[in-house]
C-alpha positions as protocol buffer text, in pm:
chain_id: "A"
residue {
  index: 1
  type: UNK
  ca { x: -903 y: 9883 z: -5522 }
}
residue {
  index: 2
  type: UNK
  ca { x: -1158 y: 9698 z: -5712 }
}
residue {
  index: 3
  type: UNK
  ca { x: -1450 y: 9876 z: -5878 }
}
residue {
  index: 4
  type: UNK
  ca { x: -1815 y: 9791 z: -5831 }
}
residue {
  index: 5
  type: UNK
  ca { x: -2043 y: 9818 z: -6116 }
}
residue {
  index: 6
  type: UNK
  ca { x: -2401 y: 9925 z: -6083 }
}
residue {
  index: 7
  type: UNK
  ca { x: -2519 y: 9570 z: -6171 }
}
residue {
  index: 8
  type: UNK
  ca { x: -2290 y: 9418 z: -5897 }
}
residue {
  index: 9
  type: UNK
  ca { x: -2416 y: 9677 z: -5646 }
}
residue {
  index: 10
  type: UNK
  ca { x: -2770 y: 9589 z: -5723 }
}
residue {
  index: 11
  type: UNK
  ca { x: -2706 y: 9217 z: -5675 }
}
residue {
  index: 12
  type: UNK
  ca { x: -2522 y: 9287 z: -5348 }
}
residue {
  index: 13
  type: UNK
  ca { x: -2815 y: 9506 z: -5213 }
}
residue {
  index: 14
  type: UNK
  ca { x: -3065 y: 9248 z: -5317 }
}
residue {
  index: 15
  type: UNK
  ca { x: -2878 y: 8962 z: -5155 }
}
residue {
  index: 16
  type: UNK
  ca { x: -2840 y: 9154 z: -4832 }
}
residue {
  index: 17
  type: UNK
  ca { x: -3211 y: 9236 z: -4829 }
}
residue {
  index: 18
  type: UNK
  ca { x: -3312 y: 8877 z: -4884 }
}
residue {
  index: 19
  type: UNK
  ca { x: -3081 y: 8768 z: -4600 }
}
residue {
  index: 20
  type: UNK
  ca { x: -3235 y: 9019 z: -4364 }
}
residue {
  index: 21
  type: UNK
  ca { x: -3601 y: 8920 z: -4452 }
}
residue {
  index: 22
  type: UNK
  ca { x: -3521 y: 8550 z: -4415 }
}
residue {
  index: 23
  type: UNK
  ca { x: -3367 y: 8601 z: -4070 }
}
residue {
  index: 24
  type: UNK
  ca { x: -3670 y: 8799 z: -3958 }
}
residue {
  index: 25
  type: UNK
  ca { x: -3924 y: 8536 z: -4071 }
}
residue {
  index: 26
  type: UNK
  ca { x: -3785 y: 8275 z: -3817 }
}
residue {
  index: 27
  type: UNK
  ca { x: -3844 y: 8506 z: -3523 }
}
residue {
  index: 28
  type: UNK
  ca { x: -4161 y: 8447 z: -3321 }
}
residue {
  index: 29
  type: UNK
  ca { x: -4419 y: 8721 z: -3324 }
}
residue {
  index: 30
  type: UNK
  ca { x: -4525 y: 8896 z: -3003 }
}
residue {
  index: 31
  type: UNK
  ca { x: -4865 y: 8721 z: -3037 }
}
residue {
  index: 32
  type: UNK
  ca { x: -4706 y: 8386 z: -2964 }
}
residue {
  index: 33
  type: UNK
  ca { x: -4489 y: 8502 z: -2672 }
}
residue {
  index: 34
  type: UNK
  ca { x: -4516 y: 8257 z: -2389 }
}
residue {
  index: 35
  type: UNK
  ca { x: -4721 y: 8001 z: -2588 }
}
residue {
  index: 36
  type: UNK
  ca { x: -4613 y: 7644 z: -2564 }
}
residue {
  index: 37
  type: UNK
  ca { x: -4525 y: 7471 z: -2894 }
}
residue {
  index: 38
  type: UNK
  ca { x: -4507 y: 7106 z: -2978 }
}
residue {
  index: 39
  type: UNK
  ca { x: -4290 y: 6961 z: -3258 }
}
residue {
  index: 40
  type: UNK
  ca { x: -4444 y: 6671 z: -3446 }
}
residue {
  index: 41
  type: UNK
  ca { x: -4388 y: 6501 z: -3776 }
}
residue {
  index: 42
  type: UNK
  ca { x: -4592 y: 6779 z: -3952 }
}
residue {
  index: 43
  type: UNK
  ca { x: -4380 y: 7055 z: -3798 }
}
residue {
  index: 44
  type: UNK
  ca { x: -4437 y: 7298 z: -3517 }
}
residue {
  index: 45
  type: UNK
  ca { x: -4799 y: 7329 z: -3386 }
}
residue {
  index: 46
  type: UNK
  ca { x: -4902 y: 7610 z: -3157 }
}
residue {
  index: 47
  type: UNK
  ca { x: -5062 y: 7481 z: -2837 }
}
residue {
  index: 48
  type: UNK
  ca { x: -5306 y: 7688 z: -2617 }
}
residue {
  index: 49
  type: UNK
  ca { x: -5166 y: 7821 z: -2291 }
}
residue {
  index: 50
  type: UNK
  ca { x: -5243 y: 7629 z: -1977 }
}
residue {
  index: 51
  type: UNK
  ca { x: -5548 y: 7728 z: -1777 }
}
residue {
  index: 52
  type: UNK
  ca { x: -5429 y: 7975 z: -1507 }
}
residue {
  index: 53
  type: UNK
  ca { x: -5469 y: 7841 z: -1147 }
}
residue {
  index: 54
  type: UNK
  ca { x: -5708 y: 8129 z: -1058 }
}
residue {
  index: 55
  type: UNK
  ca { x: -5948 y: 7995 z: -1327 }
}
residue {
  index: 56
  type: UNK
  ca { x: -5948 y: 7655 z: -1163 }
}
residue {
  index: 57
  type: UNK
  ca { x: -6028 y: 7794 z: -815 }
}
residue {
  index: 58
  type: UNK
  ca { x: -6270 y: 7600 z: -608 }
}
residue {
  index: 59
  type: UNK
  ca { x: -6118 y: 7254 z: -660 }
}
residue {
  index: 60
  type: UNK
  ca { x: -6198 y: 7201 z: -1036 }
}
residue {
  index: 61
  type: UNK
  ca { x: -6504 y: 7200 z: -1259 }
}
residue {
  index: 62
  type: UNK
  ca { x: -6845 y: 7215 z: -1106 }
}
residue {
  index: 63
  type: UNK
  ca { x: -7178 y: 7164 z: -1300 }
}
residue {
  index: 64
  type: UNK
  ca { x: -7540 y: 7148 z: -1180 }
}
residue {
  index: 65
  type: UNK
  ca { x: -7758 y: 6933 z: -1406 }
}
residue {
  index: 66
  type: UNK
  ca { x: -8131 y: 6967 z: -1383 }
}
residue {
  index: 67
  type: UNK
  ca { x: -8332 y: 6718 z: -1587 }
}
residue {
  index: 68
  type: UNK
  ca { x: -8717 y: 6730 z: -1640 }
}
residue {
  index: 69
  type: UNK
  ca { x: -8971 y: 6515 z: -1808 }
}
residue {
  index: 70
  type: UNK
  ca { x: -8715 y: 6246 z: -1905 }
}
residue {
  index: 71
  type: UNK
  ca { x: -8908 y: 5965 z: -1718 }
}
residue {
  index: 72
  type: UNK
  ca { x: -8755 y: 5638 z: -1590 }
}
residue {
  index: 73
  type: UNK
  ca { x: -8615 y: 5799 z: -1273 }
}
residue {
  index: 74
  type: UNK
  ca { x: -8386 y: 6023 z: -1467 }
}
residue {
  index: 75
  type: UNK
  ca { x: -8554 y: 6352 z: -1351 }
}
residue {
  index: 76
  type: UNK
  ca { x: -8383 y: 6545 z: -1087 }
}
residue {
  index: 77
  type: UNK
  ca { x: -8104 y: 6786 z: -1006 }
}
residue {
  index: 78
  type: UNK
  ca { x: -7747 y: 6655 z: -978 }
}
residue {
  index: 79
  type: UNK
  ca { x: -7422 y: 6810 z: -875 }
}
residue {
  index: 80
  type: UNK
  ca { x: -7108 y: 6712 z: -1063 }
}
residue {
  index: 81
  type: UNK
  ca { x: -6750 y: 6786 z: -979 }
}
residue {
  index: 82
  type: UNK
  ca { x: -6463 y: 6698 z: -1212 }
}
residue {
  index: 83
  type: UNK
  ca { x: -6088 y: 6728 z: -1151 }
}
residue {
  index: 84
  type: UNK
  ca { x: -6132 y: 6565 z: -900 }
}
residue {
  index: 85
  type: UNK
  ca { x: -6465 y: 6375 z: -952 }
}
residue {
  index: 86
  type: UNK
  ca { x: -6750 y: 6379 z: -715 }
}
residue {
  index: 87
  type: UNK
  ca { x: -7106 y: 6485 z: -652 }
}
residue {
  index: 88
  type: UNK
  ca { x: -7460 y: 6339 z: -662 }
}
residue {
  index: 89
  type: UNK
  ca { x: -7462 y: 6262 z: -1035 }
}
residue {
  index: 90
  type: UNK
  ca { x: -7542 y: 5884 z: -1092 }
}
residue {
  index: 91
  type: UNK
  ca { x: -7232 y: 5846 z: -1324 }
}
residue {
  index: 92
  type: UNK
  ca { x: -6962 y: 6090 z: -1213 }
}
residue {
  index: 93
  type: UNK
  ca { x: -6684 y: 5938 z: -1418 }
}
residue {
  index: 94
  type: UNK
  ca { x: -6893 y: 5898 z: -1732 }
}
residue {
  index: 95
  type: UNK
  ca { x: -7041 y: 6253 z: -1703 }
}
residue {
  index: 96
  type: UNK
  ca { x: -6701 y: 6410 z: -1666 }
}
residue {
  index: 97
  type: UNK
  ca { x: -6566 y: 6214 z: -1963 }
}
residue {
  index: 98
  type: UNK
  ca { x: -6868 y: 6330 z: -2174 }
}
residue {
  index: 99
  type: UNK
  ca { x: -6797 y: 6690 z: -2092 }
}
residue {
  index: 100
  type: UNK
  ca { x: -6419 y: 6642 z: -2163 }
}
residue {
  index: 101
  type: UNK
  ca { x: -6468 y: 6472 z: -2499 }
}
residue {
  index: 102
  type: UNK
  ca { x: -6690 y: 6775 z: -2611 }
}
residue {
  index: 103
  type: UNK
  ca { x: -6430 y: 7027 z: -2492 }
}
residue {
  index: 104
  type: UNK
  ca { x: -6227 y: 7179 z: -2783 }
}
residue {
  index: 105
  type: UNK
  ca { x: -5986 y: 7474 z: -2770 }
}
residue {
  index: 106
  type: UNK
  ca { x: -6155 y: 7788 z: -2911 }
}
residue {
  index: 107
  type: UNK
  ca { x: -6502 y: 7639 z: -2909 }
}
residue {
  index: 108
  type: UNK
  ca { x: -6776 y: 7680 z: -2662 }
}
residue {
  index: 109
  type: UNK
  ca { x: -6834 y: 7336 z: -2501 }
}
residue {
  index: 110
  type: UNK
  ca { x: -7200 y: 7377 z: -2428 }
}
residue {
  index: 111
  type: UNK
  ca { x: -7299 y: 7595 z: -2725 }
}
residue {
  index: 112
  type: UNK
  ca { x: -7650 y: 7588 z: -2856 }
}
residue {
  index: 113
  type: UNK
  ca { x: -7730 y: 7458 z: -3208 }
}
residue {
  index: 114
  type: UNK
  ca { x: -7639 y: 7735 z: -3450 }
}
residue {
  index: 115
  type: UNK
  ca { x: -7926 y: 7946 z: -3578 }
}
residue {
  index: 116
  type: UNK
  ca { x: -8042 y: 7859 z: -3936 }
}
residue {
  index: 117
  type: UNK
  ca { x: -7922 y: 7496 z: -3899 }
}
residue {
  index: 118
  type: UNK
  ca { x: -8096 y: 7253 z: -4123 }
}
residue {
  index: 119
  type: UNK
  ca { x: -8238 y: 6990 z: -3881 }
}
residue {
  index: 120
  type: UNK
  ca { x: -8453 y: 6684 z: -3933 }
}
residue {
  index: 121
  type: UNK
  ca { x: -8818 y: 6719 z: -3822 }
}
residue {
  index: 122
  type: UNK
  ca { x: -8825 y: 6450 z: -3556 }
}
residue {
  index: 123
  type: UNK
  ca { x: -8940 y: 6474 z: -3202 }
}
residue {
  index: 124
  type: UNK
  ca { x: -8735 y: 6310 z: -2932 }
}
residue {
  index: 125
  type: UNK
  ca { x: -8978 y: 6362 z: -2644 }
}
residue {
  index: 126
  type: UNK
  ca { x: -9067 y: 6625 z: -2378 }
}
residue {
  index: 127
  type: UNK
  ca { x: -8732 y: 6600 z: -2191 }
}
residue {
  index: 128
  type: UNK
  ca { x: -8547 y: 6919 z: -2097 }
}
residue {
  index: 129
  type: UNK
  ca { x: -8222 y: 6985 z: -1920 }
}
residue {
  index: 130
  type: UNK
  ca { x: -8036 y: 7279 z: -1782 }
}
residue {
  index: 131
  type: UNK
  ca { x: -7663 y: 7274 z: -1720 }
}
residue {
  index: 132
  type: UNK
  ca { x: -7513 y: 7546 z: -1511 }
}
residue {
  index: 133
  type: UNK
  ca { x: -7179 y: 7604 z: -1339 }
}
residue {
  index: 134
  type: UNK
  ca { x: -6812 y: 7631 z: -1440 }
}
residue {
  index: 135
  type: UNK
  ca { x: -6629 y: 7425 z: -1700 }
}
residue {
  index: 136
  type: UNK
  ca { x: -6267 y: 7467 z: -1806 }
}
residue {
  index: 137
  type: UNK
  ca { x: -6261 y: 7802 z: -1621 }
}
residue {
  index: 138
  type: UNK
  ca { x: -6559 y: 7938 z: -1805 }
}
residue {
  index: 139
  type: UNK
  ca { x: -6921 y: 7996 z: -1683 }
}
residue {
  index: 140
  type: UNK
  ca { x: -7183 y: 7754 z: -1816 }
}
residue {
  index: 141
  type: UNK
  ca { x: -7561 y: 7823 z: -1856 }
}
residue {
  index: 142
  type: UNK
  ca { x: -7700 y: 7587 z: -2123 }
}
residue {
  index: 143
  type: UNK
  ca { x: -8044 y: 7443 z: -2186 }
}
residue {
  index: 144
  type: UNK
  ca { x: -8122 y: 7127 z: -2380 }
}
residue {
  index: 145
  type: UNK
  ca { x: -8429 y: 6974 z: -2536 }
}
residue {
  index: 146
  type: UNK
  ca { x: -8513 y: 6704 z: -2795 }
}
residue {
  index: 147
  type: UNK
  ca { x: -8738 y: 6906 z: -3029 }
}
residue {
  index: 148
  type: UNK
  ca { x: -8561 y: 6820 z: -3359 }
}
residue {
  index: 149
  type: UNK
  ca { x: -8275 y: 6616 z: -3504 }
}
residue {
  index: 150
  type: UNK
  ca { x: -8007 y: 6877 z: -3417 }
}
residue {
  index: 151
  type: UNK
  ca { x: -8133 y: 6910 z: -3053 }
}
residue {
  index: 152
  type: UNK
  ca { x: -8142 y: 6538 z: -3023 }
}
residue {
  index: 153
  type: UNK
  ca { x: -7785 y: 6501 z: -3154 }
}
residue {
  index: 154
  type: UNK
  ca { x: -7661 y: 6777 z: -2926 }
}
residue {
  index: 155
  type: UNK
  ca { x: -7830 y: 6609 z: -2622 }
}
residue {
  index: 156
  type: UNK
  ca { x: -7686 y: 6259 z: -2717 }
}
residue {
  index: 157
  type: UNK
  ca { x: -7332 y: 6397 z: -2744 }
}
residue {
  index: 158
  type: UNK
  ca { x: -7346 y: 6456 z: -2369 }
}
residue {
  index: 159
  type: UNK
  ca { x: -7473 y: 6122 z: -2259 }
}
residue {
  index: 160
  type: UNK
  ca { x: -7413 y: 6023 z: -1967 }
}
residue {
  index: 161
  type: UNK
  ca { x: -7390 y: 6382 z: -1841 }
}
residue {
  index: 162
  type: UNK
  ca { x: -7748 y: 6392 z: -1968 }
}
residue {
  index: 163
  type: UNK
  ca { x: -7966 y: 6071 z: -1940 }
}
residue {
  index: 164
  type: UNK
  ca { x: -7968 y: 5831 z: -2244 }
}
residue {
  index: 165
  type: UNK
  ca { x: -8310 y: 5858 z: -2390 }
}
residue {
  index: 166
  type: UNK
  ca { x: -8222 y: 5682 z: -2720 }
}
residue {
  index: 167
  type: UNK
  ca { x: -8474 y: 5471 z: -2917 }
}
């Protein structure tokens, strides 16, 4: 029988420990169980889970848009349905695309301008808007105005969901 020296035993234990740790690091954690992954040129990217069917009940996304003091015939209350599109909004397809392009995983689509934002002191007019309903399975209750540069930019990101009041 061969003898194992204390230095050899130490190397053997170290190698076995490293092998065990390496094999564990490739296992997915419980936090990602059931999450879809996509492999791209940069490696594996974790994708959000699909929206459950119960969150899309009622035939898709529905928003009620109320615009006041915009002038030019833009004032009024409009219904908007997306996925599939429909309603009384003057540009259903454009309005749905505006909401979609502002939708990001993990961010509130219709969030207000963050407090303590540094905004230019400009006035975009007396127009106001209220958007309420359901978007991407989440409730929406957002108000808009054009009281400063940040609010104007927030409004303009949603044109044509909101009327184009640009210069």
